[in-house]
PDBQT receptor file of N, H, CA, C and O in Angstrom, charges set to zero:
ATOM      1  N   MET A   1      -6.716 -40.598  -7.046  1.00  0.00    +0.000 N 
ATOM      2  CA  MET A   1      -5.468 -39.938  -6.822  1.00  0.00    +0.000 C 
ATOM      3  C   MET A   1      -5.302 -38.760  -7.804  1.00  0.00    +0.000 C 
ATOM      4  O   MET A   1      -4.830 -37.690  -7.420  1.00  0.00    +0.000 OA
ATOM      5  N   ARG A   2      -5.689 -38.966  -9.056  1.00  0.00    +0.000 N 
ATOM      6  H   ARG A   2      -6.072 -39.835  -9.368  1.00  0.00    +0.000 HD
ATOM      7  CA  ARG A   2      -5.598 -37.886 -10.043  1.00  0.00    +0.000 C 
ATOM      8  C   ARG A   2      -6.520 -36.724  -9.680  1.00  0.00    +0.000 C 
ATOM      9  O   ARG A   2      -6.169 -35.557  -9.854  1.00  0.00    +0.000 OA
ATOM     10  N   SER A   3      -7.676 -37.055  -9.184  1.00  0.00    +0.000 N 
ATOM     11  H   SER A   3      -7.962 -38.003  -9.042  1.00  0.00    +0.000 HD
ATOM     12  CA  SER A   3      -8.631 -36.031  -8.772  1.00  0.00    +0.000 C 
ATOM     13  C   SER A   3      -8.058 -35.195  -7.630  1.00  0.00    +0.000 C 
ATOM     14  O   SER A   3      -8.193 -33.971  -7.618  1.00  0.00    +0.000 OA
ATOM     15  N   GLN A   4      -7.429 -35.852  -6.692  1.00  0.00    +0.000 N 
ATOM     16  H   GLN A   4      -7.320 -36.846  -6.702  1.00  0.00    +0.000 HD
ATOM     17  CA  GLN A   4      -6.823 -35.153  -5.560  1.00  0.00    +0.000 C 
ATOM     18  C   GLN A   4      -5.686 -34.250  -6.048  1.00  0.00    +0.000 C 
ATOM     19  O   GLN A   4      -5.543 -33.119  -5.585  1.00  0.00    +0.000 OA
ATOM     20  N   LEU A   5      -4.889 -34.754  -6.975  1.00  0.00    +0.000 N 
ATOM     21  H   LEU A   5      -5.006 -35.673  -7.351  1.00  0.00    +0.000 HD
ATOM     22  CA  LEU A   5      -3.790 -33.971  -7.530  1.00  0.00    +0.000 C 
ATOM     23  C   LEU A   5      -4.323 -32.728  -8.249  1.00  0.00    +0.000 C 
ATOM     24  O   LEU A   5      -3.770 -31.637  -8.106  1.00  0.00    +0.000 OA
ATOM     25  N   THR A   6      -5.374 -32.897  -9.005  1.00  0.00    +0.000 N 
ATOM     26  H   THR A   6      -5.822 -33.783  -9.121  1.00  0.00    +0.000 HD
ATOM     27  CA  THR A   6      -5.983 -31.770  -9.712  1.00  0.00    +0.000 C 
ATOM     28  C   THR A   6      -6.506 -30.729  -8.731  1.00  0.00    +0.000 C 
ATOM     29  O   THR A   6      -6.330 -29.527  -8.932  1.00  0.00    +0.000 OA
ATOM     30  N   THR A   7      -7.144 -31.196  -7.679  1.00  0.00    +0.000 N 
ATOM     31  H   THR A   7      -7.287 -32.172  -7.515  1.00  0.00    +0.000 HD
ATOM     32  CA  THR A   7      -7.672 -30.292  -6.653  1.00  0.00    +0.000 C 
ATOM     33  C   THR A   7      -6.540 -29.545  -5.963  1.00  0.00    +0.000 C 
ATOM     34  O   THR A   7      -6.637 -28.338  -5.737  1.00  0.00    +0.000 OA
ATOM     35  N   GLU A   8      -5.474 -30.252  -5.628  1.00  0.00    +0.000 N 
ATOM     36  H   GLU A   8      -5.395 -31.232  -5.811  1.00  0.00    +0.000 HD
ATOM     37  CA  GLU A   8      -4.345 -29.616  -4.947  1.00  0.00    +0.000 C 
ATOM     38  C   GLU A   8      -3.650 -28.602  -5.855  1.00  0.00    +0.000 C 
ATOM     39  O   GLU A   8      -3.203 -27.557  -5.381  1.00  0.00    +0.000 OA
ATOM     40  N   ARG A   9      -3.554 -28.892  -7.130  1.00  0.00    +0.000 N 
ATOM     41  H   ARG A   9      -3.917 -29.740  -7.515  1.00  0.00    +0.000 HD
ATOM     42  CA  ARG A   9      -2.956 -27.931  -8.073  1.00  0.00    +0.000 C 
ATOM     43  C   ARG A   9      -3.812 -26.667  -8.176  1.00  0.00    +0.000 C 
ATOM     44  O   ARG A   9      -3.286 -25.555  -8.219  1.00  0.00    +0.000 OA
ATOM     45  N   ALA A  10      -5.110 -26.845  -8.214  1.00  0.00    +0.000 N 
ATOM     46  H   ALA A  10      -5.538 -27.748  -8.179  1.00  0.00    +0.000 HD
ATOM     47  CA  ALA A  10      -6.016 -25.694  -8.278  1.00  0.00    +0.000 C 
ATOM     48  C   ALA A  10      -5.901 -24.844  -7.014  1.00  0.00    +0.000 C 
ATOM     49  O   ALA A  10      -5.886 -23.615  -7.081  1.00  0.00    +0.000 OA
ATOM     50  N   ASP A  11      -5.822 -25.508  -5.870  1.00  0.00    +0.000 N 
ATOM     51  H   ASP A  11      -5.834 -26.507  -5.815  1.00  0.00    +0.000 HD
ATOM     52  CA  ASP A  11      -5.651 -24.793  -4.604  1.00  0.00    +0.000 C 
ATOM     53  C   ASP A  11      -4.331 -24.022  -4.592  1.00  0.00    +0.000 C 
ATOM     54  O   ASP A  11      -4.274 -22.879  -4.138  1.00  0.00    +0.000 OA
ATOM     55  N   ARG A  12      -3.290 -24.651  -5.088  1.00  0.00    +0.000 N 
ATOM     56  H   ARG A  12      -3.337 -25.579  -5.457  1.00  0.00    +0.000 HD
ATOM     57  CA  ARG A  12      -1.975 -23.996  -5.124  1.00  0.00    +0.000 C 
ATOM     58  C   ARG A  12      -2.008 -22.772  -6.041  1.00  0.00    +0.000 C 
ATOM     59  O   ARG A  12      -1.470 -21.723  -5.688  1.00  0.00    +0.000 OA
ATOM     60  N   GLU A  13      -2.622 -22.893  -7.194  1.00  0.00    +0.000 N 
ATOM     61  H   GLU A  13      -3.059 -23.745  -7.481  1.00  0.00    +0.000 HD
ATOM     62  CA  GLU A  13      -2.722 -21.759  -8.118  1.00  0.00    +0.000 C 
ATOM     63  C   GLU A  13      -3.509 -20.607  -7.489  1.00  0.00    +0.000 C 
ATOM     64  O   GLU A  13      -3.165 -19.438  -7.661  1.00  0.00    +0.000 OA
ATOM     65  N   LYS A  14      -4.562 -20.956  -6.762  1.00  0.00    +0.000 N 
ATOM     66  H   LYS A  14      -4.841 -21.905  -6.621  1.00  0.00    +0.000 HD
ATOM     67  CA  LYS A  14      -5.367 -19.930  -6.093  1.00  0.00    +0.000 C 
ATOM     68  C   LYS A  14      -4.535 -19.206  -5.032  1.00  0.00    +0.000 C 
ATOM     69  O   LYS A  14      -4.599 -17.982  -4.922  1.00  0.00    +0.000 OA
ATOM     70  N   MET A  15      -3.758 -19.959  -4.253  1.00  0.00    +0.000 N 
ATOM     71  H   MET A  15      -3.706 -20.954  -4.343  1.00  0.00    +0.000 HD
ATOM     72  CA  MET A  15      -2.924 -19.344  -3.223  1.00  0.00    +0.000 C 
ATOM     73  C   MET A  15      -1.826 -18.489  -3.845  1.00  0.00    +0.000 C 
ATOM     74  O   MET A  15      -1.493 -17.432  -3.308  1.00  0.00    +0.000 OA
ATOM     75  N   GLU A  16      -1.258 -18.927  -4.968  1.00  0.00    +0.000 N 
ATOM     76  H   GLU A  16      -1.528 -19.785  -5.404  1.00  0.00    +0.000 HD
ATOM     77  CA  GLU A  16      -0.228 -18.138  -5.643  1.00  0.00    +0.000 C 
ATOM     78  C   GLU A  16      -0.810 -16.824  -6.158  1.00  0.00    +0.000 C 
ATOM     79  O   GLU A  16      -0.148 -15.788  -6.102  1.00  0.00    +0.000 OA
ATOM     80  N   THR A  17      -2.038 -16.861  -6.655  1.00  0.00    +0.000 N 
ATOM     81  H   THR A  17      -2.576 -17.703  -6.700  1.00  0.00    +0.000 HD
ATOM     82  CA  THR A  17      -2.709 -15.653  -7.114  1.00  0.00    +0.000 C 
ATOM     83  C   THR A  17      -2.948 -14.700  -5.949  1.00  0.00    +0.000 C 
ATOM     84  O   THR A  17      -2.725 -13.496  -6.077  1.00  0.00    +0.000 OA
ATOM     85  N   GLN A  18      -3.398 -15.225  -4.821  1.00  0.00    +0.000 N 
ATOM     86  H   GLN A  18      -3.580 -16.203  -4.717  1.00  0.00    +0.000 HD
ATOM     87  CA  GLN A  18      -3.627 -14.397  -3.644  1.00  0.00    +0.000 C 
ATOM     88  C   GLN A  18      -2.320 -13.782  -3.150  1.00  0.00    +0.000 C 
ATOM     89  O   GLN A  18      -2.295 -12.616  -2.754  1.00  0.00    +0.000 OA
ATOM     90  N   LEU A  19      -1.241 -14.551  -3.170  1.00  0.00    +0.000 N 
ATOM     91  H   LEU A  19      -1.261 -15.498  -3.492  1.00  0.00    +0.000 HD
ATOM     92  CA  LEU A  19       0.057 -14.046  -2.753  1.00  0.00    +0.000 C 
ATOM     93  C   LEU A  19       0.531 -12.933  -3.676  1.00  0.00    +0.000 C 
ATOM     94  O   LEU A  19       1.066 -11.927  -3.210  1.00  0.00    +0.000 OA
ATOM     95  N   ALA A  20       0.342 -13.102  -4.969  1.00  0.00    +0.000 N 
ATOM     96  H   ALA A  20      -0.093 -13.920  -5.348  1.00  0.00    +0.000 HD
ATOM     97  CA  ALA A  20       0.732 -12.060  -5.920  1.00  0.00    +0.000 C 
ATOM     98  C   ALA A  20      -0.064 -10.784  -5.681  1.00  0.00    +0.000 C 
ATOM     99  O   ALA A  20       0.484  -9.685  -5.763  1.00  0.00    +0.000 OA
ATOM    100  N   ASP A  21      -1.350 -10.923  -5.386  1.00  0.00    +0.000 N 
ATOM    101  H   ASP A  21      -1.796 -11.816  -5.319  1.00  0.00    +0.000 HD
ATOM    102  CA  ASP A  21      -2.184  -9.752  -5.077  1.00  0.00    +0.000 C 
ATOM    103  C   ASP A  21      -1.681  -9.039  -3.826  1.00  0.00    +0.000 C 
ATOM    104  O   ASP A  21      -1.607  -7.810  -3.804  1.00  0.00    +0.000 OA
ATOM    105  N   LEU A  22      -1.340  -9.783  -2.802  1.00  0.00    +0.000 N 
ATOM    106  H   LEU A  22      -1.400 -10.782  -2.820  1.00  0.00    +0.000 HD
ATOM    107  CA  LEU A  22      -0.833  -9.188  -1.568  1.00  0.00    +0.000 C 
ATOM    108  C   LEU A  22       0.501  -8.487  -1.789  1.00  0.00    +0.000 C 
ATOM    109  O   LEU A  22       0.744  -7.414  -1.236  1.00  0.00    +0.000 OA
ATOM    110  N   LYS A  23       1.362  -9.091  -2.595  1.00  0.00    +0.000 N 
ATOM    111  H   LYS A  23       1.165  -9.962  -3.044  1.00  0.00    +0.000 HD
ATOM    112  CA  LYS A  23       2.650  -8.457  -2.901  1.00  0.00    +0.000 C 
ATOM    113  C   LYS A  23       2.446  -7.156  -3.660  1.00  0.00    +0.000 C 
ATOM    114  O   LYS A  23       3.152  -6.177  -3.415  1.00  0.00    +0.000 OA
ATOM    115  N   GLN A  24       1.487  -7.137  -4.579  1.00  0.00    +0.000 N 
ATOM    116  H   GLN A  24       0.914  -7.932  -4.778  1.00  0.00    +0.000 HD
ATOM    117  CA  GLN A  24       1.211  -5.927  -5.341  1.00  0.00    +0.000 C 
ATOM    118  C   GLN A  24       0.681  -4.826  -4.428  1.00  0.00    +0.000 C 
ATOM    119  O   GLN A  24       1.084  -3.669  -4.553  1.00  0.00    +0.000 OA
ATOM    120  N   LYS A  25      -0.216  -5.178  -3.514  1.00  0.00    +0.000 N 
ATOM    121  H   LYS A  25      -0.542  -6.118  -3.413  1.00  0.00    +0.000 HD
ATOM    122  CA  LYS A  25      -0.748  -4.198  -2.570  1.00  0.00    +0.000 C 
ATOM    123  C   LYS A  25       0.359  -3.664  -1.675  1.00  0.00    +0.000 C 
ATOM    124  O   LYS A  25       0.385  -2.473  -1.363  1.00  0.00    +0.000 OA
ATOM    125  N   SER A  26       1.263  -4.527  -1.264  1.00  0.00    +0.000 N 
ATOM    126  H   SER A  26       1.241  -5.494  -1.518  1.00  0.00    +0.000 HD
ATOM    127  CA  SER A  26       2.378  -4.118  -0.415  1.00  0.00    +0.000 C 
ATOM    128  C   SER A  26       3.297  -3.162  -1.167  1.00  0.00    +0.000 C 
ATOM    129  O   SER A  26       3.762  -2.174  -0.598  1.00  0.00    +0.000 OA
ATOM    130  N   ALA A  27       3.558  -3.444  -2.421  1.00  0.00    +0.000 N 
ATOM    131  H   ALA A  27       3.181  -4.247  -2.883  1.00  0.00    +0.000 HD
ATOM    132  CA  ALA A  27       4.408  -2.561  -3.224  1.00  0.00    +0.000 C 
ATOM    133  C   ALA A  27       3.749  -1.206  -3.398  1.00  0.00    +0.000 C 
ATOM    134  O   ALA A  27       4.426  -0.178  -3.361  1.00  0.00    +0.000 OA
ATOM    135  N   THR A  28       2.449  -1.191  -3.587  1.00  0.00    +0.000 N 
ATOM    136  H   THR A  28       1.900  -2.026  -3.618  1.00  0.00    +0.000 HD
ATOM    137  CA  THR A  28       1.721   0.064  -3.746  1.00  0.00    +0.000 C 
ATOM    138  C   THR A  28       1.815   0.897  -2.484  1.00  0.00    +0.000 C 
ATOM    139  O   THR A  28       1.987   2.114  -2.552  1.00  0.00    +0.000 OA
ATOM    140  N   ALA A  29       1.705   0.260  -1.347  1.00  0.00    +0.000 N 
ATOM    141  H   ALA A  29       1.566  -0.729  -1.292  1.00  0.00    +0.000 HD
ATOM    142  CA  ALA A  29       1.768   0.976  -0.078  1.00  0.00    +0.000 C 
ATOM    143  C   ALA A  29       3.139   1.586   0.143  1.00  0.00    +0.000 C 
ATOM    144  O   ALA A  29       3.245   2.653   0.747  1.00  0.00    +0.000 OA
ATOM    145  N   SER A  30       4.187   0.937  -0.330  1.00  0.00    +0.000 N 
ATOM    146  H   SER A  30       4.100   0.070  -0.821  1.00  0.00    +0.000 HD
ATOM    147  CA  SER A  30       5.530   1.454  -0.112  1.00  0.00    +0.000 C 
ATOM    148  C   SER A  30       5.870   2.598  -1.054  1.00  0.00    +0.000 C 
ATOM    149  O   SER A  30       6.947   3.181  -0.930  1.00  0.00    +0.000 OA
ATOM    150  N   GLU A  31       5.004   2.938  -1.982  1.00  0.00    +0.000 N 
ATOM    151  H   GLU A  31       4.129   2.465  -2.083  1.00  0.00    +0.000 HD
ATOM    152  CA  GLU A  31       5.260   3.999  -2.935  1.00  0.00    +0.000 C 
ATOM    153  C   GLU A  31       4.687   5.337  -2.487  1.00  0.00    +0.000 C 
ATOM    154  O   GLU A  31       4.401   6.193  -3.324  1.00  0.00    +0.000 OA
ATOM    155  N   LEU A  32       4.516   5.529  -1.204  1.00  0.00    +0.000 N 
ATOM    156  H   LEU A  32       4.749   4.834  -0.524  1.00  0.00    +0.000 HD
ATOM    157  CA  LEU A  32       4.006   6.785  -0.683  1.00  0.00    +0.000 C 
ATOM    158  C   LEU A  32       5.085   7.857  -0.810  1.00  0.00    +0.000 C 
ATOM    159  O   LEU A  32       6.274   7.551  -0.723  1.00  0.00    +0.000 OA
ATOM    160  N   PRO A  33       4.682   9.107  -1.013  1.00  0.00    +0.000 N 
ATOM    161  CA  PRO A  33       5.669  10.178  -1.148  1.00  0.00    +0.000 C 
ATOM    162  C   PRO A  33       6.351  10.485   0.188  1.00  0.00    +0.000 C 
ATOM    163  O   PRO A  33       5.876  10.070   1.245  1.00  0.00    +0.000 OA
ATOM    164  N   GLU A  34       7.444  11.199   0.132  1.00  0.00    +0.000 N 
ATOM    165  H   GLU A  34       7.830  11.536  -0.727  1.00  0.00    +0.000 HD
ATOM    166  CA  GLU A  34       8.112  11.665   1.343  1.00  0.00    +0.000 C 
ATOM    167  C   GLU A  34       7.234  12.711   2.007  1.00  0.00    +0.000 C 
ATOM    168  O   GLU A  34       6.476  13.412   1.336  1.00  0.00    +0.000 OA
ATOM    169  N   ALA A  35       7.336  12.814   3.324  1.00  0.00    +0.000 N 
ATOM    170  H   ALA A  35       7.951  12.244   3.869  1.00  0.00    +0.000 HD
ATOM    171  CA  ALA A  35       6.505  13.752   4.076  1.00  0.00    +0.000 C 
ATOM    172  C   ALA A  35       6.707  15.188   3.597  1.00  0.00    +0.000 C 
ATOM    173  O   ALA A  35       5.742  15.941   3.470  1.00  0.00    +0.000 OA
ATOM    174  N   ALA A  36       7.947  15.567   3.334  1.00  0.00    +0.000 N 
ATOM    175  H   ALA A  36       8.731  14.955   3.437  1.00  0.00    +0.000 HD
ATOM    176  CA  ALA A  36       8.237  16.938   2.890  1.00  0.00    +0.000 C 
ATOM    177  C   ALA A  36       7.600  17.213   1.523  1.00  0.00    +0.000 C 
ATOM    178  O   ALA A  36       7.065  18.297   1.293  1.00  0.00    +0.000 OA
ATOM    179  N   ASP A  37       7.660  16.236   0.624  1.00  0.00    +0.000 N 
ATOM    180  H   ASP A  37       8.095  15.356   0.812  1.00  0.00    +0.000 HD
ATOM    181  CA  ASP A  37       7.039  16.406  -0.693  1.00  0.00    +0.000 C 
ATOM    182  C   ASP A  37       5.529  16.533  -0.563  1.00  0.00    +0.000 C 
ATOM    183  O   ASP A  37       4.901  17.348  -1.239  1.00  0.00    +0.000 OA
ATOM    184  N   LEU A  38       4.962  15.727   0.303  1.00  0.00    +0.000 N 
ATOM    185  H   LEU A  38       5.472  15.064   0.852  1.00  0.00    +0.000 HD
ATOM    186  CA  LEU A  38       3.524  15.779   0.534  1.00  0.00    +0.000 C 
ATOM    187  C   LEU A  38       3.117  17.135   1.105  1.00  0.00    +0.000 C 
ATOM    188  O   LEU A  38       2.107  17.709   0.698  1.00  0.00    +0.000 OA
ATOM    189  N   LEU A  39       3.900  17.637   2.042  1.00  0.00    +0.000 N 
ATOM    190  H   LEU A  39       4.721  17.171   2.372  1.00  0.00    +0.000 HD
ATOM    191  CA  LEU A  39       3.628  18.954   2.627  1.00  0.00    +0.000 C 
ATOM    192  C   LEU A  39       3.709  20.042   1.559  1.00  0.00    +0.000 C 
ATOM    193  O   LEU A  39       2.862  20.934   1.521  1.00  0.00    +0.000 OA
ATOM    194  N   ASN A  40       4.706  19.978   0.703  1.00  0.00    +0.000 N 
ATOM    195  H   ASN A  40       5.394  19.253   0.733  1.00  0.00    +0.000 HD
ATOM    196  CA  ASN A  40       4.833  20.969  -0.375  1.00  0.00    +0.000 C 
ATOM    197  C   ASN A  40       3.641  20.924  -1.318  1.00  0.00    +0.000 C 
ATOM    198  O   ASN A  40       3.147  21.966  -1.747  1.00  0.00    +0.000 OA
ATOM    199  N   GLN A  41       3.180  19.728  -1.640  1.00  0.00    +0.000 N 
ATOM    200  H   GLN A  41       3.582  18.881  -1.291  1.00  0.00    +0.000 HD
ATOM    201  CA  GLN A  41       2.007  19.604  -2.507  1.00  0.00    +0.000 C 
ATOM    202  C   GLN A  41       0.779  20.202  -1.842  1.00  0.00    +0.000 C 
ATOM    203  O   GLN A  41      -0.016  20.879  -2.494  1.00  0.00    +0.000 OA
ATOM    204  N   LEU A  42       0.622  19.957  -0.558  1.00  0.00    +0.000 N 
ATOM    205  H   LEU A  42       1.268  19.407  -0.028  1.00  0.00    +0.000 HD
ATOM    206  CA  LEU A  42      -0.506  20.507   0.181  1.00  0.00    +0.000 C 
ATOM    207  C   LEU A  42      -0.441  22.028   0.212  1.00  0.00    +0.000 C 
ATOM    208  O   LEU A  42      -1.448  22.701  -0.004  1.00  0.00    +0.000 OA
ATOM    209  N   LYS A  43       0.729  22.563   0.478  1.00  0.00    +0.000 N 
ATOM    210  H   LYS A  43       1.548  22.017   0.654  1.00  0.00    +0.000 HD
ATOM    211  CA  LYS A  43       0.895  24.021   0.542  1.00  0.00    +0.000 C 
ATOM    212  C   LYS A  43       0.633  24.664  -0.821  1.00  0.00    +0.000 C 
ATOM    213  O   LYS A  43       0.134  25.788  -0.890  1.00  0.00    +0.000 OA
ATOM    214  N   ASN A  44       0.965  23.963  -1.900  1.00  0.00    +0.000 N 
ATOM    215  H   ASN A  44       1.371  23.050  -1.844  1.00  0.00    +0.000 HD
ATOM    216  CA  ASN A  44       0.689  24.489  -3.243  1.00  0.00    +0.000 C 
ATOM    217  C   ASN A  44      -0.811  24.536  -3.526  1.00  0.00    +0.000 C 
ATOM    218  O   ASN A  44      -1.295  25.444  -4.201  1.00  0.00    +0.000 OA
ATOM    219  N   ARG A  45      -1.530  23.565  -3.011  1.00  0.00    +0.000 N 
ATOM    220  H   ARG A  45      -1.137  22.827  -2.462  1.00  0.00    +0.000 HD
ATOM    221  CA  ARG A  45      -2.980  23.507  -3.251  1.00  0.00    +0.000 C 
ATOM    222  C   ARG A  45      -3.756  24.369  -2.276  1.00  0.00    +0.000 C 
ATOM    223  O   ARG A  45      -4.752  24.989  -2.650  1.00  0.00    +0.000 OA
ATOM    224  N   ARG A  46      -3.311  24.415  -1.033  1.00  0.00    +0.000 N 
ATOM    225  H   ARG A  46      -2.502  23.911  -0.730  1.00  0.00    +0.000 HD
ATOM    226  CA  ARG A  46      -4.028  25.144   0.016  1.00  0.00    +0.000 C 
ATOM    227  C   ARG A  46      -3.038  26.049   0.727  1.00  0.00    +0.000 C 
ATOM    228  O   ARG A  46      -2.428  25.670   1.727  1.00  0.00    +0.000 OA
ATOM    229  N   LYS A  47      -2.893  27.237   0.199  1.00  0.00    +0.000 N 
ATOM    230  H   LYS A  47      -3.388  27.545  -0.614  1.00  0.00    +0.000 HD
ATOM    231  CA  LYS A  47      -1.873  28.182   0.673  1.00  0.00    +0.000 C 
ATOM    232  C   LYS A  47      -1.957  28.447   2.175  1.00  0.00    +0.000 C 
ATOM    233  O   LYS A  47      -0.923  28.641   2.814  1.00  0.00    +0.000 OA
ATOM    234  N   LYS A  48      -3.145  28.460   2.748  1.00  0.00    +0.000 N 
ATOM    235  H   LYS A  48      -3.984  28.302   2.229  1.00  0.00    +0.000 HD
ATOM    236  CA  LYS A  48      -3.320  28.801   4.161  1.00  0.00    +0.000 C 
ATOM    237  C   LYS A  48      -3.397  27.577   5.073  1.00  0.00    +0.000 C 
ATOM    238  O   LYS A  48      -3.833  27.687   6.219  1.00  0.00    +0.000 OA
ATOM    239  N   SER A  49      -2.984  26.432   4.582  1.00  0.00    +0.000 N 
ATOM    240  H   SER A  49      -2.629  26.343   3.652  1.00  0.00    +0.000 HD
ATOM    241  CA  SER A  49      -3.037  25.213   5.388  1.00  0.00    +0.000 C 
ATOM    242  C   SER A  49      -2.141  25.348   6.614  1.00  0.00    +0.000 C 
ATOM    243  O   SER A  49      -1.018  25.844   6.525  1.00  0.00    +0.000 OA
ATOM    244  N   GLY A  50      -2.645  24.906   7.743  1.00  0.00    +0.000 N 
ATOM    245  H   GLY A  50      -3.558  24.503   7.816  1.00  0.00    +0.000 HD
ATOM    246  CA  GLY A  50      -1.885  24.961   8.980  1.00  0.00    +0.000 C 
ATOM    247  C   GLY A  50      -1.084  23.696   9.251  1.00  0.00    +0.000 C 
ATOM    248  O   GLY A  50      -0.478  23.559  10.314  1.00  0.00    +0.000 OA
ATOM    249  N   ALA A  51      -1.078  22.782   8.307  1.00  0.00    +0.000 N 
ATOM    250  H   ALA A  51      -1.570  22.894   7.444  1.00  0.00    +0.000 HD
ATOM    251  CA  ALA A  51      -0.350  21.527   8.480  1.00  0.00    +0.000 C 
ATOM    252  C   ALA A  51       1.152  21.779   8.462  1.00  0.00    +0.000 C 
ATOM    253  O   ALA A  51       1.636  22.690   7.791  1.00  0.00    +0.000 OA
ATOM    254  N   ASP A  52       1.878  20.959   9.210  1.00  0.00    +0.000 N 
ATOM    255  H   ASP A  52       1.485  20.219   9.755  1.00  0.00    +0.000 HD
ATOM    256  CA  ASP A  52       3.335  21.062   9.196  1.00  0.00    +0.000 C 
ATOM    257  C   ASP A  52       3.926  19.686   8.887  1.00  0.00    +0.000 C 
ATOM    258  O   ASP A  52       3.200  18.720   8.653  1.00  0.00    +0.000 OA
ATOM    259  N   LEU A  53       5.239  19.620   8.890  1.00  0.00    +0.000 N 
ATOM    260  H   LEU A  53       5.829  20.405   9.079  1.00  0.00    +0.000 HD
ATOM    261  CA  LEU A  53       5.916  18.381   8.525  1.00  0.00    +0.000 C 
ATOM    262  C   LEU A  53       5.548  17.229   9.464  1.00  0.00    +0.000 C 
ATOM    263  O   LEU A  53       5.400  16.093   9.015  1.00  0.00    +0.000 OA
ATOM    264  N   ALA A  54       5.403  17.505  10.737  1.00  0.00    +0.000 N 
ATOM    265  H   ALA A  54       5.523  18.428  11.102  1.00  0.00    +0.000 HD
ATOM    266  CA  ALA A  54       5.015  16.462  11.699  1.00  0.00    +0.000 C 
ATOM    267  C   ALA A  54       3.634  15.905  11.371  1.00  0.00    +0.000 C 
ATOM    268  O   ALA A  54       3.396  14.705  11.514  1.00  0.00    +0.000 OA
ATOM    269  N   ASP A  55       2.720  16.775  10.930  1.00  0.00    +0.000 N 
ATOM    270  H   ASP A  55       2.913  17.749  10.814  1.00  0.00    +0.000 HD
ATOM    271  CA  ASP A  55       1.388  16.314  10.535  1.00  0.00    +0.000 C 
ATOM    272  C   ASP A  55       1.479  15.364   9.343  1.00  0.00    +0.000 C 
ATOM    273  O   ASP A  55       0.810  14.330   9.316  1.00  0.00    +0.000 OA
ATOM    274  N   MET A  56       2.305  15.715   8.361  1.00  0.00    +0.000 N 
ATOM    275  H   MET A  56       2.848  16.554   8.383  1.00  0.00    +0.000 HD
ATOM    276  CA  MET A  56       2.444  14.875   7.171  1.00  0.00    +0.000 C 
ATOM    277  C   MET A  56       3.076  13.535   7.534  1.00  0.00    +0.000 C 
ATOM    278  O   MET A  56       2.678  12.498   7.002  1.00  0.00    +0.000 OA
ATOM    279  N   GLU A  57       4.051  13.547   8.430  1.00  0.00    +0.000 N 
ATOM    280  H   GLU A  57       4.374  14.388   8.863  1.00  0.00    +0.000 HD
ATOM    281  CA  GLU A  57       4.657  12.286   8.868  1.00  0.00    +0.000 C 
ATOM    282  C   GLU A  57       3.630  11.407   9.571  1.00  0.00    +0.000 C 
ATOM    283  O   GLU A  57       3.624  10.189   9.397  1.00  0.00    +0.000 OA
ATOM    284  N   ALA A  58       2.769  12.025  10.357  1.00  0.00    +0.000 N 
ATOM    285  H   ALA A  58       2.774  13.015  10.498  1.00  0.00    +0.000 HD
ATOM    286  CA  ALA A  58       1.718  11.262  11.046  1.00  0.00    +0.000 C 
ATOM    287  C   ALA A  58       0.736  10.664  10.046  1.00  0.00    +0.000 C 
ATOM    288  O   ALA A  58       0.314   9.517  10.198  1.00  0.00    +0.000 OA
ATOM    289  N   VAL A  59       0.377  11.424   9.038  1.00  0.00    +0.000 N 
ATOM    290  H   VAL A  59       0.720  12.355   8.914  1.00  0.00    +0.000 HD
ATOM    291  CA  VAL A  59      -0.550  10.928   8.010  1.00  0.00    +0.000 C 
ATOM    292  C   VAL A  59       0.078   9.739   7.273  1.00  0.00    +0.000 C 
ATOM    293  O   VAL A  59      -0.576   8.717   7.067  1.00  0.00    +0.000 OA
ATOM    294  N   LEU A  60       1.332   9.878   6.884  1.00  0.00    +0.000 N 
ATOM    295  H   LEU A  60       1.863  10.709   7.051  1.00  0.00    +0.000 HD
ATOM    296  CA  LEU A  60       1.995   8.778   6.184  1.00  0.00    +0.000 C 
ATOM    297  C   LEU A  60       2.121   7.545   7.064  1.00  0.00    +0.000 C 
ATOM    298  O   LEU A  60       1.984   6.421   6.580  1.00  0.00    +0.000 OA
ATOM    299  N   ASP A  61       2.377   7.741   8.344  1.00  0.00    +0.000 N 
ATOM    300  H   ASP A  61       2.488   8.654   8.737  1.00  0.00    +0.000 HD
ATOM    301  CA  ASP A  61       2.450   6.616   9.276  1.00  0.00    +0.000 C 
ATOM    302  C   ASP A  61       1.115   5.895   9.358  1.00  0.00    +0.000 C 
ATOM    303  O   ASP A  61       1.063   4.665   9.378  1.00  0.00    +0.000 OA
ATOM    304  N   ILE A  62       0.041   6.667   9.404  1.00  0.00    +0.000 N 
ATOM    305  H   ILE A  62       0.084   7.666   9.387  1.00  0.00    +0.000 HD
ATOM    306  CA  ILE A  62      -1.293   6.069   9.441  1.00  0.00    +0.000 C 
ATOM    307  C   ILE A  62      -1.560   5.270   8.178  1.00  0.00    +0.000 C 
ATOM    308  O   ILE A  62      -2.077   4.155   8.248  1.00  0.00    +0.000 OA
ATOM    309  N   LEU A  63      -1.212   5.829   7.022  1.00  0.00    +0.000 N 
ATOM    310  H   LEU A  63      -0.792   6.735   6.965  1.00  0.00    +0.000 HD
ATOM    311  CA  LEU A  63      -1.433   5.139   5.758  1.00  0.00    +0.000 C 
ATOM    312  C   LEU A  63      -0.604   3.853   5.654  1.00  0.00    +0.000 C 
ATOM    313  O   LEU A  63      -1.085   2.843   5.140  1.00  0.00    +0.000 OA
ATOM    314  N   GLU A  64       0.616   3.894   6.131  1.00  0.00    +0.000 N 
ATOM    315  H   GLU A  64       1.007   4.714   6.548  1.00  0.00    +0.000 HD
ATOM    316  CA  GLU A  64       1.461   2.705   6.061  1.00  0.00    +0.000 C 
ATOM    317  C   GLU A  64       0.964   1.591   6.971  1.00  0.00    +0.000 C 
ATOM    318  O   GLU A  64       1.127   0.412   6.657  1.00  0.00    +0.000 OA
ATOM    319  N   ASN A  65       0.363   1.956   8.088  1.00  0.00    +0.000 N 
ATOM    320  H   ASN A  65       0.231   2.913   8.344  1.00  0.00    +0.000 HD
ATOM    321  CA  ASN A  65      -0.089   0.952   9.054  1.00  0.00    +0.000 C 
ATOM    322  C   ASN A  65      -1.548   0.577   8.899  1.00  0.00    +0.000 C 
ATOM    323  O   ASN A  65      -2.056  -0.250   9.655  1.00  0.00    +0.000 OA
ATOM    324  N   HIS A  66      -2.212   1.155   7.959  1.00  0.00    +0.000 N 
ATOM    325  H   HIS A  66      -1.799   1.827   7.344  1.00  0.00    +0.000 HD
ATOM    326  CA  HIS A  66      -3.645   0.897   7.777  1.00  0.00    +0.000 C 
ATOM    327  C   HIS A  66      -3.886  -0.263   6.877  1.00  0.00    +0.000 C 
ATOM    328  O   HIS A  66      -5.037  -0.615   6.619  1.00  0.00    +0.000 OA
TER     329      HIS A  66
């Protein structure tokens, strides 16, 4: 019985660690910049970029769902 309890505690700790990792990844994904800010950054780096706000929104949508 003690062996089973030890095994179950180890399994629980492993699952809690995995859950914490998933929560951290989720928080990171939600920290994406606003589309307008992203577009401004792109325009500052690449003056002749043909991207527009709709393109940036599409890129952010892809990143959020990936």
